[in-house]
All heavy atoms as TSV, in Angstrom:
chain	resi	resn	atom	element	x	y	z
A	1	MET	N	N	-13.868	-2.466	2.736
A	1	MET	CA	C	-13.136	-3.557	3.343
A	1	MET	C	C	-13.897	-4.864	3.172
A	1	MET	O	O	-13.302	-5.892	2.886
A	1	MET	CB	C	-12.914	-3.200	4.822
A	1	MET	CG	C	-12.105	-4.190	5.539
A	1	MET	SD	S	-10.416	-4.053	4.958
A	1	MET	CE	C	-9.624	-5.181	5.992
A	2	ILE	N	N	-15.197	-4.821	3.362
A	2	ILE	CA	C	-16.013	-6.020	3.228
A	2	ILE	C	C	-15.983	-6.526	1.794
A	2	ILE	O	O	-15.878	-7.728	1.559
A	2	ILE	CB	C	-17.456	-5.733	3.682
A	2	ILE	CG1	C	-17.469	-5.439	5.183
A	2	ILE	CG2	C	-18.373	-6.896	3.365
A	2	ILE	CD1	C	-18.784	-4.917	5.700
A	3	VAL	N	N	-16.049	-5.610	0.850
A	3	VAL	CA	C	-16.047	-5.997	-0.564
A	3	VAL	C	C	-14.717	-6.646	-0.933
A	3	VAL	O	O	-14.679	-7.670	-1.613
A	3	VAL	CB	C	-16.315	-4.763	-1.458
A	3	VAL	CG1	C	-16.211	-5.132	-2.916
A	3	VAL	CG2	C	-17.665	-4.177	-1.151
A	4	HIS	N	N	-13.618	-6.088	-0.446
A	4	HIS	CA	C	-12.304	-6.642	-0.762
A	4	HIS	C	C	-12.145	-8.035	-0.151
A	4	HIS	O	O	-11.608	-8.934	-0.791
A	4	HIS	CB	C	-11.191	-5.720	-0.270
A	4	HIS	CG	C	-11.199	-4.390	-0.944
A	4	HIS	ND1	N	-10.972	-4.240	-2.286
A	4	HIS	CD2	C	-11.420	-3.150	-0.468
A	4	HIS	CE1	C	-11.054	-2.959	-2.608
A	4	HIS	NE2	N	-11.334	-2.280	-1.519
A	5	THR	N	N	-12.630	-8.221	1.057
A	5	THR	CA	C	-12.577	-9.535	1.704
A	5	THR	C	C	-13.400	-10.549	0.908
A	5	THR	O	O	-12.965	-11.674	0.679
A	5	THR	CB	C	-13.098	-9.446	3.149
A	5	THR	OG1	O	-12.354	-8.455	3.846
A	5	THR	CG2	C	-12.962	-10.774	3.859
A	6	TYR	N	N	-14.590	-10.140	0.490
A	6	TYR	CA	C	-15.430	-11.022	-0.319
A	6	TYR	C	C	-14.708	-11.435	-1.604
A	6	TYR	O	O	-14.687	-12.609	-1.969
A	6	TYR	CB	C	-16.745	-10.315	-0.666
A	6	TYR	CG	C	-17.579	-11.070	-1.670
A	6	TYR	CD1	C	-18.390	-12.114	-1.269
A	6	TYR	CD2	C	-17.543	-10.757	-3.024
A	6	TYR	CE1	C	-19.147	-12.825	-2.190
A	6	TYR	CE2	C	-18.291	-11.443	-3.948
A	6	TYR	CZ	C	-19.093	-12.479	-3.527
A	6	TYR	OH	O	-19.823	-13.182	-4.437
A	7	LEU	N	N	-14.101	-10.477	-2.284
A	7	LEU	CA	C	-13.433	-10.778	-3.550
A	7	LEU	C	C	-12.205	-11.660	-3.348
A	7	LEU	O	O	-11.929	-12.537	-4.170
A	7	LEU	CB	C	-13.044	-9.491	-4.270
A	7	LEU	CG	C	-14.211	-8.675	-4.832
A	7	LEU	CD1	C	-13.723	-7.355	-5.376
A	7	LEU	CD2	C	-14.960	-9.453	-5.889
A	8	ILE	N	N	-11.471	-11.453	-2.267
A	8	ILE	CA	C	-10.284	-12.280	-2.008
A	8	ILE	C	C	-10.667	-13.745	-1.865
A	8	ILE	O	O	-9.997	-14.633	-2.390
A	8	ILE	CB	C	-9.543	-11.771	-0.754
A	8	ILE	CG1	C	-8.835	-10.458	-1.075
A	8	ILE	CG2	C	-8.533	-12.804	-0.249
A	8	ILE	CD1	C	-8.302	-9.736	0.146
A	9	PHE	N	N	-11.772	-14.008	-1.169
A	9	PHE	CA	C	-12.168	-15.395	-0.924
A	9	PHE	C	C	-12.974	-16.010	-2.063
A	9	PHE	O	O	-13.087	-17.227	-2.152
A	9	PHE	CB	C	-12.955	-15.500	0.385
A	9	PHE	CG	C	-12.099	-15.317	1.597
A	9	PHE	CD1	C	-12.247	-14.210	2.398
A	9	PHE	CD2	C	-11.123	-16.248	1.924
A	9	PHE	CE1	C	-11.449	-14.023	3.516
A	9	PHE	CE2	C	-10.310	-16.078	3.026
A	9	PHE	CZ	C	-10.477	-14.964	3.828
A	10	ASN	N	N	-13.539	-15.195	-2.948
A	10	ASN	CA	C	-14.393	-15.731	-4.004
A	10	ASN	C	C	-13.796	-15.676	-5.408
A	10	ASN	O	O	-14.410	-16.140	-6.348
A	10	ASN	CB	C	-15.737	-15.015	-3.999
A	10	ASN	CG	C	-16.556	-15.407	-2.795
A	10	ASN	OD1	O	-16.611	-16.559	-2.415
A	10	ASN	ND2	N	-17.178	-14.432	-2.172
A	11	VAL	N	N	-12.627	-15.088	-5.538
A	11	VAL	CA	C	-11.952	-15.071	-6.838
A	11	VAL	C	C	-10.804	-16.066	-6.758
A	11	VAL	O	O	-9.922	-15.937	-5.920
A	11	VAL	CB	C	-11.442	-13.653	-7.183
A	11	VAL	CG1	C	-10.634	-13.680	-8.454
A	11	VAL	CG2	C	-12.609	-12.684	-7.299
A	12	SER	N	N	-10.853	-17.051	-7.625
A	12	SER	CA	C	-9.834	-18.100	-7.553
A	12	SER	C	C	-8.606	-17.741	-8.381
A	12	SER	O	O	-8.700	-17.105	-9.427
A	12	SER	CB	C	-10.410	-19.423	-8.053
A	12	SER	OG	O	-10.824	-19.295	-9.387
A	13	GLY	N	N	-7.458	-18.146	-7.884
A	13	GLY	CA	C	-6.213	-17.935	-8.610
A	13	GLY	C	C	-5.733	-16.493	-8.545
A	13	GLY	O	O	-6.295	-15.641	-7.873
A	14	GLU	N	N	-4.658	-16.248	-9.264
A	14	GLU	CA	C	-4.098	-14.907	-9.305
A	14	GLU	C	C	-4.749	-14.133	-10.436
A	14	GLU	O	O	-4.900	-14.634	-11.551
A	14	GLU	CB	C	-2.589	-14.989	-9.520
A	14	GLU	CG	C	-1.884	-13.704	-9.252
A	14	GLU	CD	C	-0.392	-13.897	-9.136
A	14	GLU	OE1	O	0.045	-14.909	-8.576
A	14	GLU	OE2	O	0.315	-13.018	-9.637
A	15	ILE	N	N	-5.134	-12.906	-10.143
A	15	ILE	CA	C	-5.792	-12.084	-11.155
A	15	ILE	C	C	-5.043	-10.769	-11.296
A	15	ILE	O	O	-4.329	-10.332	-10.403
A	15	ILE	CB	C	-7.269	-11.818	-10.797
A	15	ILE	CG1	C	-7.384	-11.072	-9.464
A	15	ILE	CG2	C	-8.057	-13.096	-10.762
A	15	ILE	CD1	C	-8.787	-10.596	-9.156
A	16	THR	N	N	-5.243	-10.132	-12.420
A	16	THR	CA	C	-4.621	-8.834	-12.658
A	16	THR	C	C	-5.446	-7.748	-11.972
A	16	THR	O	O	-6.573	-7.991	-11.528
A	16	THR	CB	C	-4.545	-8.535	-14.163
A	16	THR	OG1	O	-5.884	-8.431	-14.669
A	16	THR	CG2	C	-3.788	-9.613	-14.912
A	17	SER	N	N	-4.898	-6.569	-11.889
A	17	SER	CA	C	-5.623	-5.464	-11.273
A	17	SER	C	C	-6.875	-5.110	-12.081
A	17	SER	O	O	-7.896	-4.716	-11.517
A	17	SER	CB	C	-4.723	-4.241	-11.121
A	17	SER	OG	O	-4.239	-3.826	-12.375
A	18	TRP	N	N	-6.797	-5.271	-13.393
A	18	TRP	CA	C	-7.962	-5.000	-14.239
A	18	TRP	C	C	-9.081	-5.991	-13.949
A	18	TRP	O	O	-10.250	-5.603	-13.847
A	18	TRP	CB	C	-7.560	-5.042	-15.704
A	18	TRP	CG	C	-8.694	-4.722	-16.625
A	18	TRP	CD1	C	-9.421	-5.589	-17.372
A	18	TRP	CD2	C	-9.255	-3.428	-16.863
A	18	TRP	NE1	N	-10.384	-4.929	-18.071
A	18	TRP	CE2	C	-10.312	-3.594	-17.777
A	18	TRP	CE3	C	-8.963	-2.161	-16.398
A	18	TRP	CZ2	C	-11.077	-2.529	-18.225
A	18	TRP	CZ3	C	-9.737	-1.104	-16.854
A	18	TRP	CH2	C	-10.775	-1.293	-17.753
A	19	GLU	N	N	-8.754	-7.268	-13.816
A	19	GLU	CA	C	-9.762	-8.278	-13.500
A	19	GLU	C	C	-10.356	-8.028	-12.113
A	19	GLU	O	O	-11.549	-8.203	-11.900
A	19	GLU	CB	C	-9.152	-9.677	-13.573
A	19	GLU	CG	C	-8.769	-10.097	-14.968
A	19	GLU	CD	C	-7.937	-11.364	-15.000
A	19	GLU	OE1	O	-7.263	-11.673	-14.001
A	19	GLU	OE2	O	-7.967	-12.035	-16.045
A	20	TYR	N	N	-9.500	-7.614	-11.169
A	20	TYR	CA	C	-9.978	-7.302	-9.819
A	20	TYR	C	C	-10.946	-6.115	-9.858
A	20	TYR	O	O	-11.995	-6.131	-9.217
A	20	TYR	CB	C	-8.790	-6.988	-8.905
A	20	TYR	CG	C	-9.189	-6.813	-7.461
A	20	TYR	CD1	C	-9.341	-7.915	-6.633
A	20	TYR	CD2	C	-9.422	-5.550	-6.941
A	20	TYR	CE1	C	-9.713	-7.763	-5.318
A	20	TYR	CE2	C	-9.796	-5.387	-5.628
A	20	TYR	CZ	C	-9.931	-6.497	-4.816
A	20	TYR	OH	O	-10.314	-6.348	-3.510
A	21	ARG	N	N	-10.602	-5.105	-10.655
A	21	ARG	CA	C	-11.470	-3.933	-10.797
A	21	ARG	C	C	-12.814	-4.329	-11.381
A	21	ARG	O	O	-13.867	-3.893	-10.906
A	21	ARG	CB	C	-10.782	-2.899	-11.681
A	21	ARG	CG	C	-11.599	-1.657	-11.946
A	21	ARG	CD	C	-10.827	-0.711	-12.885
A	21	ARG	NE	N	-11.573	0.456	-13.191
A	21	ARG	CZ	C	-12.361	0.584	-14.250
A	21	ARG	NH1	N	-12.478	-0.397	-15.104
A	21	ARG	NH2	N	-13.017	1.697	-14.451
A	22	ASN	N	N	-12.803	-5.154	-12.405
A	22	ASN	CA	C	-14.057	-5.600	-13.018
A	22	ASN	C	C	-14.890	-6.418	-12.038
A	22	ASN	O	O	-16.110	-6.270	-11.979
A	22	ASN	CB	C	-13.775	-6.416	-14.278
A	22	ASN	CG	C	-13.339	-5.545	-15.425
A	22	ASN	OD1	O	-13.603	-4.349	-15.440
A	22	ASN	ND2	N	-12.651	-6.131	-16.385
A	23	ALA	N	N	-14.243	-7.299	-11.262
A	23	ALA	CA	C	-14.966	-8.100	-10.270
A	23	ALA	C	C	-15.555	-7.199	-9.187
A	23	ALA	O	O	-16.684	-7.403	-8.743
A	23	ALA	CB	C	-14.041	-9.144	-9.660
A	24	PHE	N	N	-14.801	-6.189	-8.758
A	24	PHE	CA	C	-15.273	-5.235	-7.759
A	24	PHE	C	C	-16.507	-4.494	-8.252
A	24	PHE	O	O	-17.511	-4.382	-7.544
A	24	PHE	CB	C	-14.153	-4.243	-7.426
A	24	PHE	CG	C	-14.544	-3.195	-6.428
A	24	PHE	CD1	C	-14.460	-3.450	-5.083
A	24	PHE	CD2	C	-14.995	-1.956	-6.852
A	24	PHE	CE1	C	-14.825	-2.483	-4.159
A	24	PHE	CE2	C	-15.354	-0.987	-5.940
A	24	PHE	CZ	C	-15.268	-1.253	-4.593
A	25	GLU	N	N	-16.441	-3.995	-9.478
A	25	GLU	CA	C	-17.570	-3.248	-10.034
A	25	GLU	C	C	-18.773	-4.146	-10.287
A	25	GLU	O	O	-19.914	-3.711	-10.133
A	25	GLU	CB	C	-17.147	-2.522	-11.303
A	25	GLU	CG	C	-16.211	-1.364	-11.021
A	25	GLU	CD	C	-15.764	-0.632	-12.257
A	25	GLU	OE1	O	-16.208	-0.992	-13.372
A	25	GLU	OE2	O	-14.958	0.307	-12.112
A	26	GLU	N	N	-18.533	-5.380	-10.667
A	26	GLU	CA	C	-19.633	-6.314	-10.882
A	26	GLU	C	C	-20.324	-6.634	-9.559
A	26	GLU	O	O	-21.549	-6.714	-9.495
A	26	GLU	CB	C	-19.118	-7.604	-11.518
A	26	GLU	CG	C	-20.209	-8.603	-11.832
A	26	GLU	CD	C	-19.636	-9.853	-12.472
A	26	GLU	OE1	O	-18.701	-9.732	-13.280
A	26	GLU	OE2	O	-20.133	-10.938	-12.139
A	27	TYR	N	N	-19.554	-6.795	-8.499
A	27	TYR	CA	C	-20.120	-7.130	-7.190
A	27	TYR	C	C	-20.877	-5.945	-6.587
A	27	TYR	O	O	-21.981	-6.109	-6.081
A	27	TYR	CB	C	-19.019	-7.592	-6.232
A	27	TYR	CG	C	-19.514	-7.884	-4.848
A	27	TYR	CD1	C	-20.278	-9.020	-4.587
A	27	TYR	CD2	C	-19.244	-7.026	-3.785
A	27	TYR	CE1	C	-20.756	-9.288	-3.327
A	27	TYR	CE2	C	-19.712	-7.282	-2.523
A	27	TYR	CZ	C	-20.465	-8.415	-2.292
A	27	TYR	OH	O	-20.935	-8.676	-1.032
A	28	THR	N	N	-20.296	-4.755	-6.642
A	28	THR	CA	C	-20.913	-3.588	-6.004
A	28	THR	C	C	-21.938	-2.892	-6.896
A	28	THR	O	O	-22.740	-2.105	-6.403
A	28	THR	CB	C	-19.846	-2.553	-5.606
A	28	THR	OG1	O	-19.156	-2.133	-6.767
A	28	THR	CG2	C	-18.905	-3.113	-4.574
A	29	LYS	N	N	-21.877	-3.135	-8.188
A	29	LYS	CA	C	-22.729	-2.453	-9.172
A	29	LYS	C	C	-22.487	-0.942	-9.160
A	29	LYS	O	O	-23.381	-0.154	-9.449
A	29	LYS	CB	C	-24.209	-2.745	-8.906
A	29	LYS	CG	C	-24.587	-4.193	-8.850
A	29	LYS	CD	C	-24.513	-4.849	-10.182
A	29	LYS	CE	C	-25.119	-6.232	-10.148
A	29	LYS	NZ	N	-24.195	-7.290	-10.362
A	30	VAL	N	N	-21.262	-0.546	-8.766
A	30	VAL	CA	C	-20.880	0.868	-8.713
A	30	VAL	C	C	-19.496	0.996	-9.326
A	30	VAL	O	O	-18.628	0.158	-9.092
A	30	VAL	CB	C	-20.837	1.364	-7.247
A	30	VAL	CG1	C	-20.329	2.787	-7.164
A	30	VAL	CG2	C	-22.202	1.247	-6.599
A	31	HIS	N	N	-19.295	2.054	-10.107
A	31	HIS	CA	C	-17.975	2.313	-10.680
A	31	HIS	C	C	-16.999	2.631	-9.552
A	31	HIS	O	O	-17.354	3.290	-8.569
A	31	HIS	CB	C	-18.061	3.481	-11.661
A	31	HIS	CG	C	-16.857	3.635	-12.514
A	31	HIS	ND1	N	-15.760	4.350	-12.090
A	31	HIS	CD2	C	-16.554	3.170	-13.745
A	31	HIS	CE1	C	-14.844	4.317	-13.038
A	31	HIS	NE2	N	-15.303	3.609	-14.058
A	32	GLY	N	N	-15.776	2.164	-9.664
A	32	GLY	CA	C	-14.781	2.340	-8.619
A	32	GLY	C	C	-14.516	3.782	-8.245
A	32	GLY	O	O	-14.284	4.106	-7.077
A	33	THR	N	N	-14.568	4.683	-9.214
A	33	THR	CA	C	-14.350	6.102	-8.943
A	33	THR	C	C	-15.438	6.653	-8.036
A	33	THR	O	O	-15.154	7.363	-7.073
A	33	THR	CB	C	-14.318	6.895	-10.258
A	33	THR	OG1	O	-13.315	6.341	-11.101
A	33	THR	CG2	C	-14.037	8.356	-10.014
A	34	TYR	N	N	-16.689	6.338	-8.329
A	34	TYR	CA	C	-17.788	6.817	-7.499
A	34	TYR	C	C	-17.722	6.211	-6.104
A	34	TYR	O	O	-18.003	6.881	-5.112
A	34	TYR	CB	C	-19.133	6.514	-8.150
A	34	TYR	CG	C	-19.330	7.256	-9.446
A	34	TYR	CD1	C	-19.541	6.570	-10.631
A	34	TYR	CD2	C	-19.288	8.645	-9.483
A	34	TYR	CE1	C	-19.707	7.252	-11.827
A	34	TYR	CE2	C	-19.451	9.334	-10.668
A	34	TYR	CZ	C	-19.669	8.629	-11.837
A	34	TYR	OH	O	-19.827	9.304	-12.997
A	35	PHE	N	N	-17.367	4.941	-6.019
A	35	PHE	CA	C	-17.229	4.284	-4.728
A	35	PHE	C	C	-16.170	4.996	-3.879
A	35	PHE	O	O	-16.371	5.246	-2.687
A	35	PHE	CB	C	-16.859	2.806	-4.930
A	35	PHE	CG	C	-16.919	1.985	-3.679
A	35	PHE	CD1	C	-18.117	1.448	-3.255
A	35	PHE	CD2	C	-15.778	1.749	-2.929
A	35	PHE	CE1	C	-18.181	0.692	-2.104
A	35	PHE	CE2	C	-15.824	0.992	-1.780
A	35	PHE	CZ	C	-17.033	0.454	-1.364
A	36	SER	N	N	-15.058	5.364	-4.500
A	36	SER	CA	C	-13.998	6.074	-3.794
A	36	SER	C	C	-14.449	7.463	-3.350
A	36	SER	O	O	-14.124	7.910	-2.242
A	36	SER	CB	C	-12.763	6.207	-4.682
A	36	SER	OG	O	-12.257	4.941	-4.994
A	37	LEU	N	N	-15.184	8.156	-4.194
A	37	LEU	CA	C	-15.698	9.478	-3.829
A	37	LEU	C	C	-16.638	9.389	-2.631
A	37	LEU	O	O	-16.548	10.194	-1.697
A	37	LEU	CB	C	-16.429	10.121	-5.010
A	37	LEU	CG	C	-15.564	10.744	-6.083
A	37	LEU	CD1	C	-16.416	11.139	-7.287
A	37	LEU	CD2	C	-14.853	11.957	-5.542
A	38	TRP	N	N	-17.556	8.423	-2.653
A	38	TRP	CA	C	-18.491	8.259	-1.542
A	38	TRP	C	C	-17.761	7.913	-0.254
A	38	TRP	O	O	-18.099	8.421	0.808
A	38	TRP	CB	C	-19.517	7.190	-1.850
A	38	TRP	CG	C	-20.440	7.546	-2.980
A	38	TRP	CD1	C	-20.712	8.793	-3.464
A	38	TRP	CD2	C	-21.203	6.649	-3.775
A	38	TRP	NE1	N	-21.588	8.719	-4.507
A	38	TRP	CE2	C	-21.918	7.419	-4.717
A	38	TRP	CE3	C	-21.371	5.281	-3.784
A	38	TRP	CZ2	C	-22.770	6.854	-5.641
A	38	TRP	CZ3	C	-22.222	4.711	-4.703
A	38	TRP	CH2	C	-22.920	5.496	-5.629
A	39	THR	N	N	-16.737	7.077	-0.356
A	39	THR	CA	C	-15.944	6.723	0.816
A	39	THR	C	C	-15.213	7.953	1.346
A	39	THR	O	O	-15.175	8.193	2.559
A	39	THR	CB	C	-14.941	5.610	0.471
A	39	THR	OG1	O	-15.659	4.477	-0.053
A	39	THR	CG2	C	-14.147	5.183	1.680
A	40	GLY	N	N	-14.640	8.749	0.451
A	40	GLY	CA	C	-13.949	9.965	0.864
A	40	GLY	C	C	-14.884	10.954	1.541
A	40	GLY	O	O	-14.537	11.552	2.571
A	41	PHE	N	N	-16.079	11.146	0.980
A	41	PHE	CA	C	-17.052	12.035	1.604
A	41	PHE	C	C	-17.461	11.528	2.981
A	41	PHE	O	O	-17.621	12.309	3.920
A	41	PHE	CB	C	-18.298	12.205	0.729
A	41	PHE	CG	C	-18.082	13.088	-0.464
A	41	PHE	CD1	C	-18.599	12.732	-1.694
A	41	PHE	CD2	C	-17.379	14.278	-0.366
A	41	PHE	CE1	C	-18.416	13.541	-2.807
A	41	PHE	CE2	C	-17.189	15.111	-1.470
A	41	PHE	CZ	C	-17.710	14.727	-2.683
A	42	ALA	N	N	-17.632	10.219	3.111
A	42	ALA	CA	C	-18.006	9.635	4.406
A	42	ALA	C	C	-16.924	9.902	5.447
A	42	ALA	O	O	-17.230	10.261	6.591
A	42	ALA	CB	C	-18.248	8.144	4.257
A	43	VAL	N	N	-15.674	9.753	5.068
A	43	VAL	CA	C	-14.566	10.011	6.000
A	43	VAL	C	C	-14.556	11.485	6.410
A	43	VAL	O	O	-14.388	11.805	7.594
A	43	VAL	CB	C	-13.219	9.600	5.369
A	43	VAL	CG1	C	-12.049	10.117	6.169
A	43	VAL	CG2	C	-13.150	8.092	5.224
A	44	LEU	N	N	-14.747	12.385	5.458
A	44	LEU	CA	C	-14.779	13.812	5.782
A	44	LEU	C	C	-15.943	14.163	6.705
A	44	LEU	O	O	-15.792	14.963	7.638
A	44	LEU	CB	C	-14.858	14.648	4.499
A	44	LEU	CG	C	-13.607	14.643	3.635
A	44	LEU	CD1	C	-13.866	15.394	2.329
A	44	LEU	CD2	C	-12.439	15.248	4.378
A	45	ILE	N	N	-17.090	13.578	6.486
A	45	ILE	CA	C	-18.254	13.835	7.344
A	45	ILE	C	C	-17.989	13.319	8.762
A	45	ILE	O	O	-18.292	14.004	9.744
A	45	ILE	CB	C	-19.524	13.205	6.740
A	45	ILE	CG1	C	-19.926	13.972	5.476
A	45	ILE	CG2	C	-20.665	13.180	7.748
A	45	ILE	CD1	C	-20.984	13.288	4.637
A	46	ILE	N	N	-17.412	12.137	8.877
A	46	ILE	CA	C	-17.100	11.577	10.195
A	46	ILE	C	C	-16.080	12.453	10.922
A	46	ILE	O	O	-16.235	12.743	12.114
A	46	ILE	CB	C	-16.603	10.125	10.059
A	46	ILE	CG1	C	-17.757	9.226	9.632
A	46	ILE	CG2	C	-15.983	9.619	11.355
A	46	ILE	CD1	C	-17.341	7.833	9.224
A	47	LEU	N	N	-15.035	12.888	10.221
A	47	LEU	CA	C	-14.044	13.768	10.842
A	47	LEU	C	C	-14.673	15.087	11.282
A	47	LEU	O	O	-14.346	15.613	12.360
A	47	LEU	CB	C	-12.894	14.031	9.871
A	47	LEU	CG	C	-11.947	12.863	9.617
A	47	LEU	CD1	C	-10.941	13.231	8.540
A	47	LEU	CD2	C	-11.248	12.462	10.897
A	48	ASN	N	N	-15.561	15.625	10.495
A	48	ASN	CA	C	-16.258	16.859	10.851
A	48	ASN	C	C	-17.084	16.656	12.121
A	48	ASN	O	O	-17.076	17.503	13.013
A	48	ASN	CB	C	-17.135	17.311	9.693
A	48	ASN	CG	C	-17.780	18.648	9.949
A	48	ASN	OD1	O	-17.267	19.460	10.702
A	48	ASN	ND2	N	-18.918	18.880	9.325
A	49	LYS	N	N	-17.796	15.554	12.199
A	49	LYS	CA	C	-18.601	15.255	13.391
A	49	LYS	C	C	-17.716	15.130	14.625
A	49	LYS	O	O	-18.062	15.640	15.690
A	49	LYS	CB	C	-19.409	13.968	13.185
A	49	LYS	CG	C	-20.394	14.020	12.069
A	49	LYS	CD	C	-21.734	14.398	12.565
A	49	LYS	CE	C	-22.728	14.324	11.410
A	49	LYS	NZ	N	-23.901	15.089	11.670
A	50	ILE	N	N	-16.591	14.444	14.499
A	50	ILE	CA	C	-15.675	14.262	15.629
A	50	ILE	C	C	-15.121	15.609	16.083
A	50	ILE	O	O	-15.070	15.899	17.281
A	50	ILE	CB	C	-14.542	13.286	15.258
A	50	ILE	CG1	C	-15.100	11.874	15.118
A	50	ILE	CG2	C	-13.432	13.313	16.297
A	50	ILE	CD1	C	-14.122	10.878	14.532
A	51	CYS	N	N	-14.708	16.434	15.138
A	51	CYS	CA	C	-14.185	17.765	15.481
A	51	CYS	C	C	-15.247	18.617	16.157
A	51	CYS	O	O	-14.950	19.341	17.112
A	51	CYS	CB	C	-13.656	18.467	14.241
A	51	CYS	SG	S	-12.145	17.748	13.617
A	52	ASN	N	N	-16.476	18.547	15.688
A	52	ASN	CA	C	-17.558	19.317	16.305
A	52	ASN	C	C	-17.835	18.832	17.726
A	52	ASN	O	O	-18.113	19.640	18.608
A	52	ASN	CB	C	-18.835	19.240	15.468
A	52	ASN	CG	C	-18.746	20.095	14.228
A	52	ASN	OD1	O	-17.947	21.019	14.155
A	52	ASN	ND2	N	-19.544	19.766	13.234
A	53	LEU	N	N	-17.769	17.534	17.967
A	53	LEU	CA	C	-17.967	17.009	19.316
A	53	LEU	C	C	-16.877	17.508	20.256
A	53	LEU	O	O	-17.152	17.918	21.385
A	53	LEU	CB	C	-17.979	15.479	19.302
A	53	LEU	CG	C	-19.230	14.806	18.779
A	53	LEU	CD1	C	-19.026	13.294	18.714
A	53	LEU	CD2	C	-20.420	15.134	19.657
A	54	LYS	N	N	-15.625	17.479	19.806
A	54	LYS	CA	C	-14.514	17.956	20.629
A	54	LYS	C	C	-14.661	19.453	20.908
A	54	LYS	O	O	-14.424	19.910	22.019
A	54	LYS	CB	C	-13.182	17.666	19.954
A	54	LYS	CG	C	-12.805	16.220	19.969
A	54	LYS	CD	C	-11.445	16.006	19.337
A	54	LYS	CE	C	-11.095	14.533	19.392
A	54	LYS	NZ	N	-9.777	14.278	18.802
A	55	PHE	N	N	-15.056	20.229	19.896
A	55	PHE	CA	C	-15.215	21.665	20.065
A	55	PHE	C	C	-16.338	21.971	21.056
A	55	PHE	O	O	-16.204	22.830	21.914
A	55	PHE	CB	C	-15.490	22.332	18.714
A	55	PHE	CG	C	-15.679	23.812	18.800
A	55	PHE	CD1	C	-14.580	24.636	19.022
A	55	PHE	CD2	C	-16.936	24.382	18.680
A	55	PHE	CE1	C	-14.729	26.008	19.104
A	55	PHE	CE2	C	-17.081	25.743	18.762
A	55	PHE	CZ	C	-15.997	26.558	18.974
A	56	ASN	N	N	-17.441	21.235	20.959
A	56	ASN	CA	C	-18.581	21.451	21.860
A	56	ASN	C	C	-18.227	21.079	23.288
A	56	ASN	O	O	-18.690	21.721	24.226
A	56	ASN	CB	C	-19.795	20.668	21.403
A	56	ASN	CG	C	-20.395	21.250	20.128
A	56	ASN	OD1	O	-20.191	22.416	19.826
A	56	ASN	ND2	N	-21.111	20.434	19.379
A	57	LYS	N	N	-17.406	20.057	23.500
A	57	LYS	CA	C	-17.021	19.667	24.844
A	57	LYS	C	C	-16.114	20.710	25.477
A	57	LYS	O	O	-16.158	20.929	26.675
A	57	LYS	CB	C	-16.332	18.306	24.827
A	57	LYS	CG	C	-17.270	17.162	24.612
A	57	LYS	CD	C	-16.550	15.829	24.679
A	57	LYS	CE	C	-17.523	14.686	24.451
A	57	LYS	NZ	N	-16.845	13.387	24.497
A	58	LYS	N	N	-15.263	21.365	24.666
A	58	LYS	CA	C	-14.363	22.388	25.188
A	58	LYS	C	C	-15.130	23.630	25.644
A	58	LYS	O	O	-14.722	24.318	26.562
A	58	LYS	CB	C	-13.329	22.790	24.130
A	58	LYS	CG	C	-12.277	21.739	23.908
A	58	LYS	CD	C	-11.269	22.211	22.862
A	58	LYS	CE	C	-10.231	21.148	22.616
A	58	LYS	NZ	N	-9.265	21.558	21.590
A	59	THR	N	N	-16.245	23.946	24.997
A	59	THR	CA	C	-16.987	25.146	25.337
A	59	THR	C	C	-17.929	24.929	26.519
A	59	THR	O	O	-18.428	25.886	27.075
A	59	THR	CB	C	-17.802	25.650	24.130
A	59	THR	OG1	O	-18.708	24.634	23.706
A	59	THR	CG2	C	-16.878	26.034	22.991
A	60	LEU	N	N	-18.182	23.714	26.907
A	60	LEU	CA	C	-19.101	23.450	28.029
A	60	LEU	C	C	-18.450	23.649	29.353
A	60	LEU	O	O	-17.456	23.682	29.773
A	60	LEU	CB	C	-19.657	22.022	27.947
A	60	LEU	CG	C	-20.576	21.751	26.780
A	60	LEU	CD1	C	-21.010	20.278	26.797
A	60	LEU	CD2	C	-21.813	22.628	26.855
């Protein structure tokens, strides 16, 4: 979200999706596919933690 906000305010004019992708990768220094994988893993880990907290509270 932070990266997208940065790019919206720092890229002038209308750009194509390809130009946006290149600007994103240039800013983050990470390929978009890997960035998406890391984000997906982070979401799964957070959901796992939340589920474990709920399960532990039910057993107490």
